[in-house]
C-alpha positions as protocol buffer text, in pm:
chain_id: "A"
residue {
  index: 1
  type: UNK
  ca { x: -1794 y: 2479 z: -1054 }
}
residue {
  index: 2
  type: UNK
  ca { x: -1690 y: 2364 z: -709 }
}
residue {
  index: 3
  type: UNK
  ca { x: -1524 y: 2025 z: -687 }
}
residue {
  index: 4
  type: UNK
  ca { x: -1573 y: 1841 z: -362 }
}
residue {
  index: 5
  type: UNK
  ca { x: -1250 y: 1690 z: -227 }
}
residue {
  index: 6
  type: UNK
  ca { x: -1243 y: 1311 z: -210 }
}
residue {
  index: 7
  type: UNK
  ca { x: -1325 y: 1164 z: 128 }
}
residue {
  index: 8
  type: UNK
  ca { x: -1085 y: 916 z: 283 }
}
residue {
  index: 9
  type: UNK
  ca { x: -1330 y: 634 z: 205 }
}
residue {
  index: 10
  type: UNK
  ca { x: -1335 y: 747 z: -160 }
}
residue {
  index: 11
  type: UNK
  ca { x: -955 y: 745 z: -167 }
}
residue {
  index: 12
  type: UNK
  ca { x: -954 y: 392 z: -25 }
}
residue {
  index: 13
  type: UNK
  ca { x: -1211 y: 269 z: -278 }
}
residue {
  index: 14
  type: UNK
  ca { x: -1012 y: 426 z: -561 }
}
residue {
  index: 15
  type: UNK
  ca { x: -690 y: 266 z: -432 }
}
residue {
  index: 16
  type: UNK
  ca { x: -856 y: -74 z: -404 }
}
residue {
  index: 17
  type: UNK
  ca { x: -1006 y: -50 z: -753 }
}
residue {
  index: 18
  type: UNK
  ca { x: -680 y: -162 z: -916 }
}
residue {
  index: 19
  type: UNK
  ca { x: -588 y: -533 z: -896 }
}
residue {
  index: 20
  type: UNK
  ca { x: -214 y: -464 z: -864 }
}
residue {
  index: 21
  type: UNK
  ca { x: -274 y: -251 z: -554 }
}
residue {
  index: 22
  type: UNK
  ca { x: -492 y: -526 z: -404 }
}
residue {
  index: 23
  type: UNK
  ca { x: -209 y: -772 z: -475 }
}
residue {
  index: 24
  type: UNK
  ca { x: 42 y: -540 z: -310 }
}
residue {
  index: 25
  type: UNK
  ca { x: -172 y: -520 z: 4 }
}
residue {
  index: 26
  type: UNK
  ca { x: -206 y: -899 z: 9 }
}
residue {
  index: 27
  type: UNK
  ca { x: 172 y: -943 z: -26 }
}
residue {
  index: 28
  type: UNK
  ca { x: 232 y: -693 z: 255 }
}
residue {
  index: 29
  type: UNK
  ca { x: 1 y: -892 z: 482 }
}
residue {
  index: 30
  type: UNK
  ca { x: 252 y: -1180 z: 474 }
}
residue {
  index: 31
  type: UNK
  ca { x: 586 y: -1017 z: 388 }
}
residue {
  index: 32
  type: UNK
  ca { x: 789 y: -1313 z: 513 }
}
residue {
  index: 33
  type: UNK
  ca { x: 615 y: -1532 z: 256 }
}
residue {
  index: 34
  type: UNK
  ca { x: 649 y: -1295 z: -40 }
}
residue {
  index: 35
  type: UNK
  ca { x: 966 y: -1096 z: 31 }
}
residue {
  index: 36
  type: UNK
  ca { x: 1193 y: -1342 z: 212 }
}
residue {
  index: 37
  type: UNK
  ca { x: 1489 y: -1238 z: -5 }
}
residue {
  index: 38
  type: UNK
  ca { x: 1492 y: -878 z: 117 }
}
residue {
  index: 39
  type: UNK
  ca { x: 1830 y: -779 z: 264 }
}
residue {
  index: 40
  type: UNK
  ca { x: 1679 y: -551 z: 529 }
}
residue {
  index: 41
  type: UNK
  ca { x: 1469 y: -683 z: 820 }
}
residue {
  index: 42
  type: UNK
  ca { x: 1103 y: -711 z: 723 }
}
residue {
  index: 43
  type: UNK
  ca { x: 1010 y: -538 z: 1051 }
}
residue {
  index: 44
  type: UNK
  ca { x: 1118 y: -217 z: 873 }
}
residue {
  index: 45
  type: UNK
  ca { x: 862 y: -285 z: 602 }
}
residue {
  index: 46
  type: UNK
  ca { x: 911 y: -392 z: 243 }
}
residue {
  index: 47
  type: UNK
  ca { x: 1142 y: -189 z: 22 }
}
residue {
  index: 48
  type: UNK
  ca { x: 968 y: -42 z: -281 }
}
residue {
  index: 49
  type: UNK
  ca { x: 1221 y: -212 z: -507 }
}
residue {
  index: 50
  type: UNK
  ca { x: 1101 y: -553 z: -390 }
}
residue {
  index: 51
  type: UNK
  ca { x: 772 y: -507 z: -577 }
}
residue {
  index: 52
  type: UNK
  ca { x: 940 y: -584 z: -910 }
}
residue {
  index: 53
  type: UNK
  ca { x: 751 y: -915 z: -892 }
}
residue {
  index: 54
  type: UNK
  ca { x: 444 y: -748 z: -1041 }
}
residue {
  index: 55
  type: UNK
  ca { x: 629 y: -692 z: -1370 }
}
residue {
  index: 56
  type: UNK
  ca { x: 574 y: -316 z: -1373 }
}
residue {
  index: 57
  type: UNK
  ca { x: 824 y: -37 z: -1417 }
}
residue {
  index: 58
  type: UNK
  ca { x: 965 y: 132 z: -1109 }
}
residue {
  index: 59
  type: UNK
  ca { x: 757 y: 442 z: -1185 }
}
residue {
  index: 60
  type: UNK
  ca { x: 435 y: 236 z: -1203 }
}
residue {
  index: 61
  type: UNK
  ca { x: 518 y: 59 z: -877 }
}
residue {
  index: 62
  type: UNK
  ca { x: 586 y: 396 z: -715 }
}
residue {
  index: 63
  type: UNK
  ca { x: 253 y: 532 z: -840 }
}
residue {
  index: 64
  type: UNK
  ca { x: 63 y: 233 z: -702 }
}
residue {
  index: 65
  type: UNK
  ca { x: 238 y: 259 z: -364 }
}
residue {
  index: 66
  type: UNK
  ca { x: 169 y: 634 z: -358 }
}
residue {
  index: 67
  type: UNK
  ca { x: -204 y: 569 z: -414 }
}
residue {
  index: 68
  type: UNK
  ca { x: -208 y: 316 z: -129 }
}
residue {
  index: 69
  type: UNK
  ca { x: -19 y: 559 z: 93 }
}
residue {
  index: 70
  type: UNK
  ca { x: -248 y: 854 z: 6 }
}
residue {
  index: 71
  type: UNK
  ca { x: -547 y: 636 z: 97 }
}
residue {
  index: 72
  type: UNK
  ca { x: -384 y: 554 z: 431 }
}
residue {
  index: 73
  type: UNK
  ca { x: -368 y: 180 z: 363 }
}
residue {
  index: 74
  type: UNK
  ca { x: 12 y: 166 z: 385 }
}
residue {
  index: 75
  type: UNK
  ca { x: 266 y: 373 z: 570 }
}
residue {
  index: 76
  type: UNK
  ca { x: 594 y: 468 z: 405 }
}
residue {
  index: 77
  type: UNK
  ca { x: 920 y: 497 z: 598 }
}
residue {
  index: 78
  type: UNK
  ca { x: 1225 y: 653 z: 437 }
}
residue {
  index: 79
  type: UNK
  ca { x: 1560 y: 507 z: 539 }
}
residue {
  index: 80
  type: UNK
  ca { x: 1842 y: 670 z: 347 }
}
residue {
  index: 81
  type: UNK
  ca { x: 1771 y: 626 z: -23 }
}
residue {
  index: 82
  type: UNK
  ca { x: 1510 y: 355 z: 30 }
}
residue {
  index: 83
  type: UNK
  ca { x: 1141 y: 372 z: 117 }
}
residue {
  index: 84
  type: UNK
  ca { x: 987 y: 83 z: 309 }
}
residue {
  index: 85
  type: UNK
  ca { x: 612 y: 14 z: 319 }
}
residue {
  index: 86
  type: UNK
  ca { x: 392 y: -155 z: 578 }
}
residue {
  index: 87
  type: UNK
  ca { x: 19 y: -212 z: 587 }
}
residue {
  index: 88
  type: UNK
  ca { x: -170 y: 17 z: 823 }
}
residue {
  index: 89
  type: UNK
  ca { x: -378 y: -251 z: 991 }
}
residue {
  index: 90
  type: UNK
  ca { x: -573 y: -2 z: 1203 }
}
residue {
  index: 91
  type: UNK
  ca { x: -681 y: 197 z: 896 }
}
residue {
  index: 92
  type: UNK
  ca { x: -775 y: -122 z: 711 }
}
residue {
  index: 93
  type: UNK
  ca { x: -980 y: -245 z: 1008 }
}
residue {
  index: 94
  type: UNK
  ca { x: -1157 y: 92 z: 1036 }
}
residue {
  index: 95
  type: UNK
  ca { x: -1249 y: 85 z: 668 }
}
residue {
  index: 96
  type: UNK
  ca { x: -1375 y: -272 z: 696 }
}
residue {
  index: 97
  type: UNK
  ca { x: -1590 y: -167 z: 993 }
}
residue {
  index: 98
  type: UNK
  ca { x: -1731 y: 120 z: 784 }
}
residue {
  index: 99
  type: UNK
  ca { x: -1823 y: -126 z: 509 }
}
residue {
  index: 100
  type: UNK
  ca { x: -1983 y: -363 z: 761 }
}
residue {
  index: 101
  type: UNK
  ca { x: -2204 y: -80 z: 886 }
}
residue {
  index: 102
  type: UNK
  ca { x: -2346 y: 1 z: 541 }
}
């Protein structure tokens, strides 16, 4: 049996299927509103540890961020021991355009 690899659109739909990941994307859209207490400049992105607000374990937060990253909706940036995340607005806009064309 041959399994077809998931398309990027499928990865995005899978990533968006979980409400916590949708919340994370919404928070990243306005990081100054949701992560004002971060020690590092928000221009770097939001540190993964800042997502404790969702009440999940660090491993669950990491799994959700990994799914968003694999789908191309966020971009990770490692700085020392920390990983910072930003929305990939171009990828989000391209996916929205794909949906609009359906």
